C-alpha positions, 0 to 999 in steps of 0.5 A: 567603194570605201568603208564609209561609203558602204556604211552610207549605202547600208543606212540608205537602204535600211532607211528606205525599207522603213519609209516604204513600210511607214503606215501613219497616219493612214493604214496604207503604207507609203510604199503602196502609195508610191507604187500606185503613183508611178502606175505599178501594181501593189499585188500580183492578183489585183487585191491579193496574192504577192505583195510587191511592196513587201518583196521590194522592202525585204530585198532592200533590207537584206541588201542593206544588212549585207552592205552594213556587215561588209562595212563594219570592222568590229562587232559586225554580226551584233550590229547587223542583228541590232539593225534588223531588229530596229528596222521592225521595232523602231517605226511603231515606237516612233509612231507611239511616241509622236501620238503620245507627245504631239498628236491630237484628236483621231491622230492619237488613236491606235486601232487594235485590229487583232482584238476587234470583231463583229458578231451578227444574227439574222431574223427574217430580213433584218440583221442585228449584231455588235462590233467590239472595237479596241482602241488606244488613246495615246493623248491626254484628252478625250477623243470623240469620233465615228467609225465605219468598216471599209474595204471588206474585200472578202465580203463583196456582195454581202451586207457586211461589205459596207457597214456604214451603219456604225457611223451613226454612233459617236464613240468616246475614248478616254485619255491614256487608255486602251478600251474596247467599245461595243457598237450595236448595229441593225441592217435590213438585208434582201439577200436570202443567202446571208447566213443566219448568224456569224462573226468576222474580224480583221476589219479595216476601219475609217474613223472621222471627227469633224473634218478629219478622217483616217483609214485604220 
């Protein structure tokens, strides 16, 4: 195989890694959608364990980097390291660039999951609480939308499993800003095992505006 052919194969493998991990406009990566489409499991234990998409993408990435290094004659180590950094850094930057220039409505929203959380308190059979949800609006217009918590695998059987009560609130994000929105909720629970109080974070969200909907 010629040096030019090895270079083409390397770029193909590295690009395949980026495509498998691409997760815009929805949170589910393209690789997961592809695995599900062909009937392959995404996780080793149903919804947890080893992520086969992640393992596959890492193998493709390392194979691409190895092939790239063998195809280069000068500055092979530096260029390979740069390719490694770009494979992780570039996708998120491309998404932000698209959201800032072309995206409209909820497609310009970025959900900051690690800065969002919910706190609750139970009194008798009623639970009240507040969810602090952090978003970034990359567009130049206000965005009005509703949000609900989805796919809380670790909360199966609890009142938090489907906190659709958040959908009663219309949220507003001003243009070109990062903002934490506090959303109060109240829910009746019949399960006596529900703790008197608590907090949780790392929630997956579904946001909706008119007929448009995204999973974040």
